C-alpha positions in Angstrom: 77.5 110.5 88.9 78.9 109.2 85.9 82.7 107.7 86.2 85.0 108.1 83.2 87.1 104.7 83.1 89.8 103.0 80.8 91.0 99.9 80.7 94.7 98.2 80.0 95.2 95.1 80.1 97.3 93.0 77.4 94.7 89.8 77.3 91.9 90.2 75.1 90.0 87.8 76.8 90.4 89.9 80.5 89.8 93.0 78.8 86.2 91.6 77.2 85.5 90.3 80.7 86.0 93.5 82.2 84.0 95.5 79.5 81.0 92.3 80.3 81.3 93.9 84.0 81.3 97.4 83.4 77.8 97.2 81.6 76.3 96.0 84.4 77.1 99.0 85.9 75.7 102.2 84.0 77.4 105.0 85.7 80.8 103.7 84.3 81.3 105.5 80.9 84.5 103.5 79.4 86.3 105.6 77.1 89.0 103.1 75.9 90.9 100.1 76.3 94.8 99.4 76.1 96.4 96.1 75.6 100.0 97.9 76.9 101.9 100.2 79.0 102.6 102.9 76.3 99.3 102.7 74.4 97.7 102.6 77.6 99.7 106.2 78.6 98.3 107.7 75.8 95.1 106.9 76.3 95.1 108.3 79.8 96.4 111.4 79.0 94.3 111.7 76.2 91.1 111.0 78.1 92.0 111.5 81.6 89.8 109.3 83.5 88.3 109.2 86.7 88.8 104.8 87.0 91.9 103.2 86.1 91.2 99.3 85.9 95.1 98.1 85.3 96.9 94.6 85.4 99.7 94.5 87.4 101.7 91.7 84.5 102.1 92.9 81.5 105.1 92.2 78.9 107.8 94.6 78.1 106.4 97.3 80.8 103.8 96.2 83.9 101.6 98.4 85.2 103.1 99.9 88.2 105.7 101.1 85.3 102.5 102.7 83.8 101.9 104.8 87.2 105.5 105.8 87.4 104.8 107.5 83.7 101.8 109.5 85.1 101.6 112.8 86.6 98.5 112.3 88.5 97.2 108.9 89.0 93.7 108.1 88.0 91.7 105.9 91.2 93.6 102.6 90.5 91.7 99.3 90.7 94.6 97.0 90.2 93.6 93.3 87.5 95.8 90.2 87.9 95.8 87.0 88.1 98.9 86.6 90.7 97.8 87.3 94.1 101.5 87.5 94.9 101.1 91.3 94.3 97.9 91.8 96.5 100.2 93.5 99.8 102.3 95.1 96.9 99.5 96.8 95.6 98.1 98.2 98.5 101.6 99.7 99.2 101.0 101.8 96.5 97.5 102.6 98.3 95.4 101.4 95.4 91.9 101.6 95.9 91.0 97.7 95.7 92.6 94.7 93.9 90.4 92.1 92.0 91.7 88.6 91.2 90.8 86.8 88.0 88.8 85.6 86.9 86.7 88.6 88.7 83.8 88.1 90.6 81.2 90.6 90.1 80.1 91.1 93.6 83.7 91.9 94.4 84.0 93.9 91.2 80.5 96.0 92.6 82.4 96.4 95.6 85.5 98.0 94.2 83.1 99.9 92.1 81.1 101.3 95.4 84.6 102.4 96.8 85.6 104.1 93.4 81.8 106.0 93.3 82.1 107.0 97.7 86.3 108.2 96.6 84.9 110.6 94.0 82.2 112.2 95.5 84.2 113.3 98.2 86.7 114.8 95.6 86.3 117.3 93.7 88.4 117.6 91.1 88.7 120.1 87.6 90.3 119.4 84.8 90.1 122.8 83.3 93.7 123.0 83.5 95.6 119.7 83.0 99.1 121.2 83.9 97.9 121.9 87.8 97.5 119.4 90.3 95.3 120.1 93.1 95.4 118.8 96.7 93.3 115.9 96.0 95.3 114.5 93.1 97.6 111.7 93.4 101.1 111.2 92.3 102.8 107.6 92.0 106.4 107.2 93.9 108.8 104.1 93.3 112.2 104.1 95.7 113.7 100.7 95.6 111.2 98.1 96.0 108.4 100.2 97.8 105.9 101.9 96.3 103.4 104.7 97.1 100.0 106.4 95.5 100.2 110.1 97.6 97.5 112.8 97.9 99.3 115.9 97.1 97.6 117.1 100.1 99.2 114.7 102.1 102.5 115.8 101.5 104.2 118.6 103.7 107.9 119.9 101.8 109.8 118.7 98.8 113.9 118.9 99.7 116.2 117.9 96.7 118.6 115.7 96.8 121.2 115.8 93.8 119.2 115.1 90.5 116.2 113.3 92.8 113.8 115.1 95.1 112.7 113.8 98.3 109.1 113.7 99.4 108.0 114.2 102.8 104.7 113.0 104.1 103.5 110.9 107.4 106.7 108.7 108.3 108.0 108.5 105.1 110.8 110.2 102.8 111.3 108.3 99.4 112.6 109.9 96.8 111.0 110.9 93.2 113.4 111.3 90.1 112.1 114.5 88.8 113.3 118.0 89.5 111.8 120.8 92.0 111.3 123.0 89.5 109.1 120.3 87.2 107.1 119.1 90.4 106.5 123.3 91.3 105.0 123.9 87.5 102.1 121.5 88.8 101.8 122.3 92.8 98.8 123.9 93.8 100.1 127.7 93.9 97.4 127.8 97.0 98.6 125.3 99.0 102.9 125.6 98.2 105.2 127.7 99.1 109.0 127.3 97.9 111.0 128.9 100.5 114.4 128.4 99.5 116.4 127.1 96.1 116.2 123.2 97.7 112.8 123.2 99.0 109.3 123.3 98.7 106.6 123.7 101.7 103.0 122.9 101.5 101.6 125.8 104.1 98.9 124.1 105.8 102.0 121.8 107.3 103.9 124.4 109.1 103.3 124.5 113.1 105.1 127.8 114.2 107.0 130.6 111.8 109.8 132.5 113.6 112.0 135.3 112.6 115.3 134.4 111.7 119.1 136.2 110.5 119.3 138.5 108.3 115.9 139.0 107.4 115.1 135.5 107.1 112.3 132.8 108.7 112.4 129.7 110.2 109.5 127.5 110.1 108.5 124.5 112.4 106.8 121.8 110.5 104.1 119.7 112.1 106.7 116.8 111.8 109.3 118.4 113.9 111.8 119.4 110.7 113.0 123.2 110.6 113.4 124.8 107.2 114.9 128.1 106.4 113.2 130.5 104.3 115.3 132.9 102.2 115.4 136.2 102.7 113.7 136.7 99.5 111.4 134.4 99.7 110.5 135.4 103.5 109.5 138.9 102.1 107.1 136.8 99.3 105.7 134.8 102.6 105.2 137.3 104.6 102.9 139.0 102.3 100.9 136.1 101.3 100.5 135.0 105.0 99.8 138.8 106.0 103.1 138.6 108.5 
C-alpha cells in the first residue's frame, strides 16, 4: 500500500536525513516538507497525508502547537533530539517516537507500525469537512495532551466557552464550541441530545422515558444525559424506538 507523508522539521539536515531514510521504503510517498509550524499546517491542509513526521522542538511554535491547529491529526511519528519529550509524546498517543540521529532499524519499525495502523483504518478523504470514527483529534488541557480517536469519545458537553470531551476516564476541555465540533462529527455515530450535550450512540447503555415526553440516556460510564423533548422525537425516529 502507498503511504502519503509529510515532514515538518526546522533543521534542513534533519529533513535530509529523513528523506534518505524514506527512500529505503518505496511504499512511502513524500508529499512535501516544511520548516516551521505555519508552513506545516498549510502543507497538511493541502495534502491530507496519512503520516506526519513531526519535530517537537521548533522556534516560535513547537510540534505540539501544530497538532492543536489541526481538526484531524494524521498518524504521527515524533522526531526530536531531546529525549525528555519521550514520555510526553506518548501522552499524546503518538504512533512512535524517534530520537535523532535516527537509527534506520528503529525507523523501519516505526514504518511497520504506521502500515499496520493504516491497513486497519478505512478512511475516506472525499469529504474533508467530515471526520469519521477512525479520525484522530488533538486535545491539550493544561500540561496533559491526547490524540483521541473520534470513535472512542462517549460524549461532549458545553462548559462556558469550552467543550468537555469524555473518553475512557478522561474529561479534558477543548477550546472549541460544540457547534464547531458537531459540524465535523460523523452523523451516523453522534446525536445532539440537547443544547449542552452531544452523545456517541455506541456508548448508550440504557434509554428510559423521562418527564414531559423526554428521554434519559445512561452512558456506559454511568453518566446520565437528558434528551430534550424535541430531540427525543428525533432520537426515537432515528433509533426506531
